[in-house]
DOFIZA-498293 format. One line per 3 residues: number of its first residue (from 1); their letters; for each residue x, y, z of N, C-alpha, C. Coordinates in steps of 0.001 Angstrom, whole numbers. Atoms other than C-alpha are relative to their C-alpha. Example, Ala and Ser with C-alpha at 12.3 -4.5 7.8 and 13.67 -1.06 7.14 Angstrom:
% residues 2
1> as> 890:-1190:0:12300:-4500:7800:900:1200:0 | -820:-1190:-60:13670:-1060:7140:-770:1090:730 $
This chain:
% residues 390
1> maa> -379:-286:1375:28881:-8316:-32905:1269:841:-21 | -1286:-698:47:32382:-7151:-33862:-186:1441:-459 | 55:-1404:386:32938:-3389:-34132:635:189:-1368 $
4> tvl> -541:-334:1315:33606:-1871:-37544:904:1223:132 | -998:-1061:-129:36726:311:-37850:434:458:-1386 | -490:-587:1244:37647:2675:-40670:1415:535:210 $
7> vid> -1382:-465:-74:41400:3216:-41230:244:930:-1190 | -259:-984:1049:42351:6374:-43166:1489:352:25 | -1446:-284:76:45978:6651:-44249:420:-90:-1468 $
10> dds> -434:15:1398:47589:7543:-47581:1141:-972:-252 | -1102:969:111:50503:5180:-46884:-604:-1403:14 | 646:1312:110:49272:1810:-48143:637:-1042:907 $
13> tvr> -680:979:-858:51908:-84:-46171:-516:103:1430 | 500:-220:-1370:50861:1474:-42886:-1460:-406:85 | 1449:281:-13:47170:1220:-43783:-256:-1503:-11 $
16> dsi> 236:1440:121:47371:-2426:-44790:425:-753:1254 | -465:693:-1216:49362:-3405:-41713:-995:188:1145 | 1005:-241:-1064:46806:-1779:-39378:-1253:-814:-271 $
19> vay> 1210:759:348:43885:-3340:-41253:203:-1486:283 | -259:1428:-202:45516:-6790:-41162:29:-337:1496 | -137:283:-1447:46334:-6562:-37455:-1369:40:690 $
22> ldd> 1300:-133:-657:42880:-5355:-36406:-975:-1064:-491 | 835:1086:501:41257:-7939:-38644:258:-1277:782 | -350:1159:-828:43124:-10596:-36701:-581:121:1410 $
25> cdy> 594:-235:-1343:41679:-9000:-33546:-1524:-31:-56 | 1445:203:180:38171:-9731:-34912:-800:1283:-195 | 742:-1201:385:37252:-6195:-35964:-391:-113:-1474 $
28> qml> 391:-126:1396:35339:-5580:-39175:688:1229:-569 | -866:-1076:459:37602:-3417:-41304:-493:671:-1279 | 193:-837:1189:37086:-561:-43775:1270:818:-166 $
31> aaa> -1243:-743:230:39917:1402:-45415:-237:1112:-1014 | 47:-1128:941:40392:4732:-47217:1391:590:-106 | -1349:-527:230:43494:6290:-48782:74:1507:150 $
34> naa> -17:-1455:-128:42434:9931:-48480:-1334:474:564 | 1188:-559:-639:39808:12292:-47063:-1250:-195:-845 | 1169:129:862:37493:12198:-50076:-533:-1425:27 $
37> eal> 409:1402:-39:37461:8417:-50121:-604:-349:1357 | 507:261:-1356:36927:8365:-46355:-1426:517:165 | 1345:-565:-113:33865:10654:-46539:-1001:-828:-788 $
40> svl> 871:862:789:32429:8433:-49264:-327:-1281:764 | 219:1221:-790:32922:5328:-47118:-928:281:1175 | 826:-360:-1166:31376:7094:-44098:-1466:170:-374 $
43> sen> 1384:-216:422:28281:8028:-46081:-718:-1305:-316 | 597:1281:373:27740:4412:-47137:30:-1018:1133 | -165:982:-1080:28961:2459:-44102:403:739:1278 $
46> rpd> -313:-706:-1244:28759:3969:-40656:838:-909:900 | -849:838:-864:31768:2516:-38746:-247:332:1475 | 91:-250:-1441:31988:2272:-34956:1151:857:502 $
49> avi> -1154:-805:-380:35401:4012:-34864:832:297:-1239 | -858:-423:1108:37891:5810:-37094:1430:154:501 | -1428:-256:-239:41714:5722:-37144:483:850:-1170 $
52> cdl> -259:-971:1068:42918:8746:-39076:1411:585:104 | -1312:-666:86:46371:9966:-40180:-245:1496:-187 | 171:-1444:131:46758:13738:-39850:665:559:-1259 $
55> kmp> -726:-511:1158:49170:14151:-42754:-365:-801:-1228 | 418:666:1222:47523:13292:-46047:-78:1039:-1114 | 141:-937:1123:47480:14848:-49523:-1467:414:-164 $
58> gmy> 1361:-492:193:44440:16893:-50489:-509:611:1289 | 555:-522:-1254:42213:17585:-47476:841:-471:1166 | -866:303:-1134:44350:17751:-44400:-790:-764:1057 $
61> gie> 653:825:-1014:43608:15384:-41516:-851:792:974 | 761:-832:-933:42456:18228:-39232:-1344:394:-627 | 1242:-370:687:39910:19370:-41827:-956:-1188:-59 $
64> lle> 830:1204:45:38675:15808:-42212:-618:-282:1369 | 506:223:-1359:38350:15469:-38429:-1155:946:308 | 1082:-962:-221:36254:18654:-38303:-1283:-453:-686 $
67> kik> 1174:457:736:33914:17293:-40991:-629:-1225:662 | 516:1213:-669:33622:13916:-39249:-768:368:1258 | 638:-368:-1261:32790:15542:-35887:-1268:823:-221 $
70> qqy> 1215:-739:313:30255:17861:-37523:-1139:-940:-380 | 1030:915:479:28426:14993:-39190:-284:-1140:977 | 139:1144:-918:29046:12270:-36605:658:351:1335 $
73> pdl> -661:-505:-1219:29752:13981:-33256:355:-1085:1014 | -262:1046:-990:29646:10730:-31267:964:-1071:-507 | -879:1016:567:31917:8762:-33562:1419:148:571 $
76> pvi> -1346:-100:-553:35236:7988:-31785:1070:9:-1105 | -1077:-139:983:38356:9051:-33725:1336:-49:724 | -1369:54:-505:41960:8087:-32984:905:560:-1094 $
79> vvs> -876:-609:1005:44484:10300:-34756:1402:-590:117 | -1372:495:72:47890:9087:-35872:836:1107:-622 | -771:-1164:451:50608:11701:-36299:1492:-255:129 $
82> gag> -1452:31:-147:54279:12080:-36903:415:853:1196 | -463:-684:-1219:56362:13402:-34022:128:1503:-178 | -249:-1431:181:56826:16838:-35597:-1230:844:-120 $
85> vmd> 1222:-792:189:53170:17945:-35740:-844:9:1271 | 700:25:-1282:52231:18234:-32060:-1083:1059:90 | 1054:-1018:-24:50283:21442:-32644:-1292:-554:-598 $
88> dvv> 1175:607:604:47971:19501:-34912:-654:-1011:938 | 535:968:-970:47605:16830:-32261:-863:701:1033 | 765:-766:-991:46458:19443:-29712:-1316:458:-600 $
91> ral> 1227:-427:672:43942:20841:-32236:-964:-1170:-175 | 840:1183:207:42714:17339:-32975:-707:-409:1291 | 602:355:-1289:42127:16609:-29282:-1085:997:383 $
94> rlg> 1009:-1013:-295:40268:19908:-28901:-1255:-175:-854 | 1134:249:890:38089:18965:-31856:-789:-1249:389 | 746:1151:-494:37078:15790:-30042:617:-1339:-277 $
97> add> -657:1289:194:39612:13125:-30983:153:-706:1342 | -76:757:-1246:39690:10357:-28410:1441:-224:463 | -1385:303:-382:43442:9695:-28513:891:316:-1198 $
100> flv> -934:-123:1119:46542:10217:-30576:1187:-929:241 | -1158:886:-53:49395:7885:-31387:1060:539:-962 | -1111:-519:804:52834:8847:-32744:485:-1084:-957 $
103> kpi> -547:917:1012:53986:7244:-35987:1535:12:78 | 608:1298:321:55520:4854:-36546:-455:-726:1266 | 505:758:-1147:53457:2585:-34250:735:-1338:17 $
106> idl> -835:1210:-74:55966:-75:-33258:-823:-1196:477 | 805:1087:-576:53573:-2131:-31151:-1468:310:-272 | 1388:-275:353:50109:-2260:-32696:-996:-371:1122 $
109> evl> 875:297:-1141:48727:-3630:-29435:-368:1291:735 | 306:-1316:-575:48964:-22:-28211:-1209:600:-700 | 1144:-491:763:46542:904:-30993:-1270:-750:395 $
112> vhs> 1160:800:-405:44225:-1957:-30015:-529:479:1355 | 400:-475:-1333:44224:-727:-26408:-718:1343:-112 | 630:-1304:189:43397:2845:-27494:-1372:-137:-639 $
115> lrk> 1268:226:680:40650:1575:-29770:-1047:-555:960 | 929:570:-986:39083:-491:-27000:-508:1067:968 | 409:-1073:-912:39069:2518:-24674:-1014:918:-660 $
118> ald> 916:-885:715:37388:4677:-27321:-1372:-658:-177 | 1269:708:180:34753:2044:-28045:-734:-183:1325 | 616:124:-1325:34163:1473:-24319:-641:1315:423 $
121> rvr> 561:-1310:-350:33640:5213:-23849:-1337:219:-697 | 1244:-173:751:31039:5305:-26591:-1089:-909:548 | 1004:941:-540:29342:2203:-25234:-571:498:1316 $
124> leq> 465:-509:-1285:29172:3693:-21727:-884:1226:-164 | 829:-1180:242:27843:6991:-23059:-1368:-398:-534 | 1273:464:535:25181:5133:-25022:-855:-643:1095 $
127> ent> 732:617:-1110:24244:3093:-21959:-533:1060:952 | 454:-1076:-889:24092:6245:-19829:-1149:777:-619 | 1085:-702:684:21957:7981:-22429:-1287:-812:46 $
130> ayr> 1180:867:-36:19630:4994:-22638:-582:-65:1410 | 465:53:-1390:19477:4862:-18825:-714:1293:381 | 655:-1278:-297:18678:8580:-18588:-1372:70:-668 $
133> ehl> 1281:-3:704:15964:8197:-21202:-998:-910:700 | 870:921:-741:14610:5206:-19310:-502:656:1287 | 409:-685:-1226:14603:7243:-16093:-1027:1087:-285 $
136> evt> 947:-1056:348:12846:10120:-17805:-1382:-575:-298 | 1275:649:292:10177:7787:-19152:-641:-522:1284 | 508:544:-1260:9857:6075:-15774:-536:1107:903 $
139> nre> 445:-1123:-830:9651:9406:-13938:-1281:616:-543 | 1220:-550:606:7070:10658:-16408:-1200:-902:309 | 1078:944:-320:5009:7498:-15905:-345:54:1480 $
142> lrl> 238:-92:-1440:5467:7814:-12138:-804:1250:334 | 753:-1237:-256:4280:11424:-12186:-1460:-161:-412 | 1377:223:442:1232:10409:-14221:-737:-920:966 $
145> gle> 616:916:-960:610:7525:-11837:-356:686:1304 | 269:-729:-1242:899:9806:-8813:-1154:972:-172 | 1116:-914:254:-1435:12321:-10416:-1325:-758:-12 $
148> elr> 1215:805:7:-3961:9569:-11061:-362:-461:1413 | 239:443:-1373:-3518:8258:-7519:-565:1137:832 | 496:-1142:-766:-4010:11729:-6074:-1443:331:-396 $
151> adq> 1375:-249:437:-7119:12218:-8211:-948:-1032:610 | 826:1050:-610:-8436:8863:-6957:-189:262:1491 | 103:-274:-1432:-7637:9835:-3376:-922:1185:269 $
154> lag> 892:-1152:-165:-9368:13191:-3798:-1457:-430:-171 | 1358:504:192:-12419:11402:-5164:-443:-820:1208 | 306:782:-1197:-12227:8958:-2254:-241:878:1206 $
157> rqa> 178:-945:-1110:-11866:11859:168:-1386:636:-47 | 1327:-596:131:-15013:13480:-1212:-1086:-1011:375 | 970:1039:-345:-16867:10178:-913:-37:-227:1504 $
160> qlr> -70:210:-1446:-15659:9754:2659:-636:1157:755 | 625:-1160:-643:-16692:13297:3576:-1521:-66:-88 | 1457:106:144:-20166:12605:2213:-589:-1045:944 $
163> mlp> 491:998:-950:-20410:9605:4553:-120:559:1404 | 27:-575:-1341:-19825:11822:7581:-1296:772:213 | 1278:-682:-251:-22877:13326:9274:163:1516:30 $
166> dpm> 40:-1440:-212:-23830:16981:9250:-285:261:1477 | 401:-342:-1371:-24137:18758:12599:-1518:-148:141 | 1437:256:-151:-27539:17843:14015:-467:355:1400 $
169> tms> 646:-259:-1284:-29934:18688:16812:-1212:-899:109 | 1145:846:-282:-32395:16259:18306:-569:440:1336 | 568:-611:-1196:-34729:17886:20810:974:1064:498 $
172> dvs> -968:-976:-512:-32264:19785:23030:1415:-552:40 | -1334:598:82:-29268:17555:22221:595:328:-1373 | -661:-348:1258:-26774:18701:19591:1282:-807:-174 $
175> ceh> -1200:768:324:-23955:16845:17823:781:720:-1099 | -859:-550:1043:-20990:18126:15802:1358:-689:67 | -1283:685:33:-17510:16980:14811:993:768:-860 $
178> qih> -1092:-478:839:-14134:17860:13262:951:-1169:-246 | -992:1030:326:-11668:15561:11450:1161:654:-734 | -1218:-461:683:-8077:16347:10461:787:-1250:-393 $
181> psl> -692:1234:404:-6677:13437:8390:1499:218:-150 | -1445:-81:227:-2948:12693:8277:305:-130:-1483 | -83:99:1455:-3432:11787:4589:-1331:475:-562 $
184> lls> 1270:-412:590:-6159:12650:2104:-1147:-867:503 | 1013:917:-494:-8048:9564:3249:245:-279:1474 | -123:134:-1449:-8768:9064:6914:-406:-1389:459 $
187> gdf> 385:1250:-650:-8868:5944:9057:-896:237:1193 | 941:-340:-1065:-10949:7801:11635:-1396:152:-590 | 1367:-145:478:-14709:7676:11335:-923:175:1194 $
190> ldy> 994:-208:-1053:-17706:8777:13353:-1356:215:-650 | 1351:-225:497:-21437:9051:13006:-919:230:1191 | 1062:-163:-982:-24539:10097:14911:-1305:149:-757 $
193> fel> 1295:-34:684:-28214:9714:14050:-1117:-304:998 | 1179:254:-813:-31704:9607:15543:-456:-1441:-197 | 562:1343:71:-33263:6269:16339:-1311:30:774 $
196> ged> 1285:-180:-663:-36923:6573:17047:-142:1435:499 | 317:-1347:-470:-38306:9552:18943:898:475:1133 | -734:-452:-1194:-36092:9559:22010:1365:-662:159 $
199> rlv> -1320:612:-103:-32865:7757:21186:949:612:-1024 | -1072:-503:851:-29622:9101:19765:1134:-1015:3 | -1134:921:136:-26929:6745:18452:1214:799:-465 $
202> fyi> -1233:-638:471:-23353:7945:18131:1182:-917:290 | -1192:813:-201:-19959:6328:17770:1197:675:-656 | -1249:-424:620:-16329:6999:16930:873:-1231:-151 $
205> adv> -850:1164:277:-13900:4498:15370:1333:464:-555 | -1351:-310:458:-10185:4520:14648:593:-1272:-605 | -506:1185:706:-8961:2041:12007:1522:-5:28 $
208> sgh> -1452:113:-10:-5394:764:12196:573:446:-1338 | -661:-443:1221:-2997:2295:9688:-589:1295:-531 | 445:-1229:644:-3629:5140:7274:-330:-285:-1459 $
211> gas> 144:63:1440:-4648:5766:3703:-1208:-792:-471 | 1158:565:684:-6931:3952:1278:-528:-1267:674 | 462:1258:-589:-7014:531:2967:-755:243:1301 $
214> saf> 694:-324:-1246:-7979:2056:6316:-1316:710:-285 | 1227:-703:364:-10511:4347:4654:-1065:-976:-478 | 967:981:486:-12101:1309:3016:-743:-655:1156 $
217> vtv> 659:602:-1161:-12834:-158:6465:-1099:923:512 | 1053:-924:-443:-14773:3006:7321:-1243:-149:-868 | 1150:253:881:-16977:2252:4297:-760:-1238:492 $
220> llk> 641:1200:-547:-17636:-1228:5704:-787:327:1262 | 657:-368:-1250:-18500:312:9066:-1286:784:-269 | 1194:-776:359:-20898:2823:7519:-1069:-909:-571 $
223> nlt> 945:926:597:-22508:32:5510:-671:-873:1047 | 559:842:-1060:-22956:-2136:8601:-1053:758:802 | 969:-764:-797:-24661:593:10638:-1233:352:-838 $
226> yrl> 1160:-256:872:-26856:1404:7614:-915:-1217:-24 | 808:1216:33:-28000:-2213:7435:-728:-214:1324 | 635:158:-1309:-28661:-2281:11177:-1139:994:183 $
229> rrn> 1089:-997:-65:-30712:923:10907:-1195:-453:-835 | 1077:476:870:-32693:-535:8013:-771:-1141:681 | 652:1109:-694:-33371:-3711:10014:-841:500:1170 $
232> fhr> 746:-554:-1145:-34463:-1630:13017:-1318:607:-472 | 1212:-657:484:-36923:429:10992:-978:-1001:-614 | 882:1051:501:-38271:-2744:9381:-599:-834:1116 $
235> gss> 472:786:-1128:-38776:-4223:12819:574:-1394:56 | -564:1349:32:-36584:-7233:12042:1131:-196:997 | -1112:118:-948:-33797:-6473:14526:152:1298:776 $
238> ddl> -290:-1199:-816:-33075:-4115:17409:1451:-29:491 | -1412:81:-393:-29333:-4911:17537:619:1376:184 | -581:-1336:-40:-28586:-1236:16989:-123:638:1376 $
241> lnp> 209:-547:-1350:-29925:-501:20505:919:-647:1029 | -847:753:-935:-27417:-2933:22068:1461:201:-368 | -1385:-328:366:-23893:-1478:22003:928:-1203:-63 $
244> amv> -891:1162:-1:-22175:-4743:22898:-243:-875:-1230 | 320:816:1164:-23995:-6590:20104:514:655:-1289 | -519:-700:1173:-23011:-3905:17600:1498:-251:-144 $
247> ler> -1440:241:67:-19335:-4309:18490:303:-1438:-383 | -196:1390:408:-19674:-8079:18162:-196:-154:-1507 | 227:47:1446:-21094:-7587:14651:1174:616:-766 $
250> vnk> -1147:-643:645:-18276:-5199:13727:1198:-933:18 | -1138:909:-130:-15709:-7701:15012:-115:-1157:-991 | 188:1142:897:-17180:-10613:13031:154:402:-1464 $
253> ell> -59:-397:1414:-17560:-8695:9772:1400:448:-400 | -1361:-419:313:-14084:-7220:9971:918:-1215:-144 | -780:1232:132:-12566:-10664:10529:-360:-725:-1294 $
256> ase> 443:690:1211:-14642:-12090:7680:507:694:-1261 | -475:-741:1174:-13405:-9362:5323:1428:-372:-384 | -1395:396:221:-9816:-10662:5683:845:1151:-557 $
259> ldk> -760:-1173:437:-8476:-7138:5162:1246:233:840 | -1147:-156:-901:-5897:-7594:7919:-4:1380:648 | 176:-1286:-661:-7264:-4484:9594:-810:-207:1280 $
262> hlt> 822:-11:-1199:-8610:-3843:13061:-318:1441:346 | 354:-1360:-398:-10205:-855:14720:-351:33:1470 | 522:-252:-1338:-10969:619:18089:-1282:804:-168 $
265> mfy> 1308:-618:198:-14464:1880:18688:-683:269:1337 | 903:-314:-1109:-16730:3581:21206:-1368:188:-620 | 1353:-41:553:-20426:3023:20496:-981:248:1139 $
268> avl> 904:-368:-1088:-23248:4574:22530:-1406:276:-513 | 1400:-360:235:-27023:4967:22655:-444:872:1168 | 471:-930:-1020:-28438:7953:24539:-1527:13:-23 $
271> clr> 1450:-98:-145:-32016:7713:25794:-316:1402:492 | 265:-1392:-359:-33201:11326:25799:-1039:111:1107 | 1075:-91:-999:-36257:10601:27950:533:-179:1408 $
274> tnt> -538:260:-1336:-34249:9212:30876:1384:613:211 | -1365:-547:-45:-30917:10933:30052:1004:-1070:449 | -855:1133:-341:-29243:7537:30311:846:-382:-1216 $
277> lfy> -933:373:1074:-26206:6508:28285:323:-1477:102 | -381:1408:97:-25688:2913:27197:1156:-69:-1010 | -1140:3:920:-22304:2213:25658:850:-1250:166 $
280> svg> -953:1098:-27:-19671:-366:24849:1313:487:-601 | -1327:-460:393:-15921:-53:24266:749:-1134:-694 | -819:969:725:-13807:-1862:21689:1438:473:-60 $
283> ghy> -1409:-369:-46:-10285:-1016:22820:267:1461:-281 | -192:-1395:418:-10848:2678:22165:745:801:1066 | -817:-828:-885:-8398:5179:23604:341:1292:-735 $
286> pmp> 456:-183:-1382:-8650:7805:24917:-1515:-153:105 | 1428:99:-225:-12048:7272:26447:-641:1384:-119 | 695:-1292:67:-14672:9987:25940:75:743:1334 $
289> vlv> -69:-865:-1178:-14636:12902:28362:-1375:621:234 | 1261:-610:-388:-17754:14046:30216:292:1332:688 | -169:-1335:-577:-17882:17769:30952:-1361:454:507 $
292> dgd> 1225:-616:-528:-20574:19101:33305:396:1217:826 | -307:-1243:-697:-20801:22117:35495:1010:-154:1119 | -846:187:-1172:-18857:20600:38377:1260:-816:-267 $
295> dtr> -1092:954:130:-16481:18061:36912:296:-272:-1483 | -416:459:1321:-14547:16864:33861:735:-1309:210 | -605:1306:-273:-13685:13170:33711:-168:-924:-1195 $
298> fle> 116:1039:1014:-13084:10198:31444:-1104:-980:393 | 929:1091:-265:-15839:7613:31118:790:-1264:313 | -626:1280:-310:-15053:4168:32456:-388:-1042:-1034 $
301> grg> 325:1085:912:-14884:1066:30322:1234:-507:-722 | -1074:614:775:-12661:-1305:28407:-561:-1136:-833 | 414:1101:866:-12835:-3985:25740:1057:-229:-1067 $
304> mpa> -978:364:1022:-10944:-5670:22937:-266:759:-1304 | 212:-587:1334:-10356:-4007:19555:-791:-956:-888 | 767:822:931:-12572:-5255:16741:875:-389:-1188 $
307> glf> -744:466:1163:-11061:-7370:13984:1259:-763:328 | -1207:728:-396:-8349:-9147:15998:-297:-1389:552 | 261:1255:-706:-9956:-11910:18080:-1428:-481:-279 $
310> rda> 1333:539:310:-12828:-14186:17054:-844:-188:1246 | 757:236:-1231:-13792:-14845:20659:-99:1259:862 | 72:-1254:-765:-13784:-11160:21675:-1394:170:602 $
313> vyk> 1258:-224:-715:-16470:-10334:24245:-59:1475:390 | 154:-1427:-281:-17866:-6834:24745:-1069:197:1074 | 874:-271:-1139:-19511:-5432:27832:-780:1285:-251 $
316> eyt> 808:-1210:104:-22345:-2914:27961:14:743:1332 | -18:-865:-1172:-22075:-7:30392:-1222:908:-19 | 1137:-900:-139:-24924:2123:31692:393:1149:915 $
319> mal> -409:-1181:-768:-24520:5666:32988:-1112:1040:-45 | 954:-1103:-88:-26972:8286:34196:757:1311:-174 | -688:-1251:285:-25915:11634:32755:-628:1151:777 $
322> pen> 583:-1193:-642:-26332:15012:34480:-985:687:-934 | 1021:-659:814:-29139:17233:33286:614:769:-1164 | -728:-724:1033:-26708:19430:31355:1417:-575:-114 $
325> frl> -1324:621:150:-23551:17950:29904:528:245:-1408 | -637:105:1312:-21109:17836:27051:908:-1213:26 | -801:1210:117:-19609:14539:26005:924:165:-1200 $
328> mlf> -993:-189:1056:-16389:14721:23969:639:-1334:-358 | -582:1246:488:-15184:11810:21837:1234:327:-837 | -1271:-267:683:-11612:11601:20491:527:-1270:-656 $
331> sdg> -883:1068:477:-9458:9437:18266:1365:233:641 | -1275:-136:-719:-5958:8778:19619:984:957:-681 | -868:-976:645:-4443:11166:17077:120:1295:770 $
334> ile> -54:-1244:-780:-5276:14020:19446:1144:-47:1000 | -1092:124:-975:-2712:12657:21905:1362:220:-655 | -1279:-137:702:24:12741:19230:487:1444:-47 $
337> iid> -417:-1400:98:14:16554:19135:100:673:1366 | -196:-534:-1354:60:16995:22917:1446:-261:403 | -1451:81:-201:3676:17702:23795:346:-433:1417 $
340> ess> -394:598:-1274:4099:15426:26806:555:-1386:-285 | -688:1260:262:6220:12306:27117:-808:-1228:391 | 723:1175:-482:3932:9965:29071:-1484:115:-330 $
343> lnd> 1435:11:292:359:8904:28344:-799:618:1140 | 711:-598:-1141:-715:9907:31847:17:1516:-98 | -92:-1457:139:558:13429:31258:-845:499:-1168 $
346> ket> 831:-384:1145:-1136:13543:27857:-1477:2:383 | 1397:55:-440:-4433:12470:29431:-338:1185:898 | 225:-1143:-889:-4066:15162:32093:-194:1282:-809 $
349> ill> 121:-1183:855:-3537:17815:29419:-1321:-30:-768 | 1249:126:741:-6494:16472:27417:-1192:388:871 | 1075:-387:-926:-8782:16771:30458:3:1497:250 $
352> sla> -101:-1438:-236:-7479:20270:31082:-552:798:-1173 | 503:-686:1197:-8225:21317:27493:-1520:-123:-99 | 1453:188:25:-11720:19813:27699:-684:887:1034 $
355> res> 562:-836:-1061:-12352:21619:30974:38:1467:-384 | -152:-1405:367:-11017:24944:29687:-943:388:-1136 | 900:-291:1125:-13087:24699:26509:-1464:-153:381 $
358> rgd> 1356:297:-476:-16169:23683:28554:-750:-875:-1004 | 587:954:921:-16713:20990:25961:-439:568:-1331 | 349:-604:1283:-17151:23420:23070:1024:-423:-1052 $
361> ltt> -903:585:997:-15700:21840:19918:916:1042:-627 | -816:-1030:653:-14523:25041:18228:1067:531:943 | -968:-498:-984:-12868:26298:21408:1074:-1040:274 $
364> fws> -977:1066:-252:-11230:22931:22090:968:-120:-1164 | -822:135:1201:-9950:22684:18494:1081:1075:-24 | -950:-1116:-22:-8319:26083:18884:1008:-146:1137 $
367> lag> -902:156:-1146:-6899:25429:22358:1019:-1113:-227 | -907:1117:275:-5403:22119:21224:970:330:-1125 | -896:-424:1081:-3819:23916:18256:1:-926:-1196 $
370> vqn> 47:942:1126:-4978:21321:15719:183:738:-1319 | -60:-754:1256:-5334:23997:13042:1407:492:-314 | -1378:-450:223:-1645:24894:13482:873:-1073:-637 $
373> hde> -775:1116:550:-535:21502:12142:-452:-270:-1433 | 316:331:1391:-446:21273:8341:38:-1507:-216 | -109:1452:72:648:17666:8727:-14:-554:1414 $
376> vpd> 69:644:-1315:-168:15395:11651:406:-1455:-157 | -470:1389:111:1333:11968:12418:-1120:-1026:-52 | 1118:936:-12:-2095:10381:12861:-1285:799:-202 $
379> dia> 1284:-670:183:-5693:11172:11956:-523:500:1346 | 587:-580:-1209:-7436:13412:14482:-1490:189:-235 | 1449:-171:68:-11168:13193:15051:-512:366:1382 $
382> vat> 624:-421:-1256:-13182:14965:17739:-1483:223:-280 | 1441:-204:127:-16957:14858:18201:-557:391:1363 | 636:-388:-1248:-19229:16406:20825:-1490:-293:-67 $
385> vsr> 1432:176:-183:-22685:15465:22074:-359:844:1217 | 268:-987:-1053:-24180:18292:24150:-1487:98:308 | 1384:-238:-429:-27318:18879:26184:-22:1146:998 $
388> gki> 134:-1136:-907:-28293:22134:27840:1224:877:16 | -1125:-920:-153:-25888:24795:28989:778:-324:1252 | -836:248:-1177:-22952:24329:31324:900:1200:251 $
C-alpha cells in the first residue's frame, strides 16, 4: 500500500509542485497551507510522513515540528528551509527531523530519496520493535515451558527416587546405595530385595543417554522385575532365580519397546545358606568389586548389552564368596570423575579406592570425592552388598 505524505507549505506553487511530483511517484498525498490546517489534517488523517516548510505565517515551522513530535514521536518529518535559516535547521534536527532540504529544491528526486530513507527508517524501527516484542513473548513462553519442564522433571525425580530401595538387612547381609544423577532424572538404576528365606536378588543397570527418555527405561526395568517377583510368589515362574534368563527378558522387552535405548546390567542372586553368588553380565562396566580381608578384585564375566541385539546370549556365572565380604557395584559414571587418561589406570584407582574404603559406601563416596562435584558428566551409582566384618 502506498505511503501517505502530508506537505505543509504556505507557498501554493511550491506545495502544488511537490504534491504533483510525489503523486506521480505513487504516494497518497495530503496538503496544508499553514500550521493550523496541518494540525487539523493530522488529527483526521494520520500520514506516514510529513514534509514541512520552516518559514510560514502564524505558527512558525519549529513550533509546529515540536507539536508534531510531541503528539506523533515516530512520525518522520523532512524540513524544507531557505538557505539563510541554518540555526532553525539545527534546532529542527535536534527536535527529531529526519532530514532537511534547502529551498528551492531544483531536483525533486532528491526529495523522493530523502522521503524513502525516512520511511525505510520507520519501517525498520517498526520491524525491530515487532521482532523485540516477538522475542519477549517467545522468551516468556520459553521460560514458562522450562518451568513446567523442570516441575515435570522434579515430579519424575521424586517418582524415580520412590522406585529405589531403602537400605535393607537380610539375616547378616546388608545392602545400601548412593546415586548422583547428571540431570534431575537418572539413567542409572539399581534394586535389591529378598526372595524367599535365603536368597537375595540385586542388580545395577546403566541406560544409554540421560534425562527423561533414559529414566523411562528404568521404569520399564522396575516393572519387569516386579512382574517376575509376582510370578515367583505365585509359583508360575522362577525366572527371577536365573540371571541369564532375566537378562534375556530385559533384552527382548527393551527391543520390543522400540525406544531406541539400550542398557548395561549386572544381575545377581545370592544364596545366603551356601554363600554362593549366581550372576550374569549384560555388557556392564566396570564389573563389581569384591572386597574381603585379603584381597580386592573385579568379578569376572562379560556379555552383550541389552536392547541392541535380538540374538544376544547371556551366560550365568557361579562364585563361592568368602565368609565375610563386601561387594561393590558401580555405574560407569564413577570412572568419569577419576582423573586418569586410560581405562586401565582408572580401574586401578577404582580398586585402590575400594580397598582403602574397605568396601564401606560412605567412606568410598568421600574418598572418590563424588560429593565435591555439583555437576557430573554422567550419572553415578554405587551400591554395596555386605556380609560380616572385614
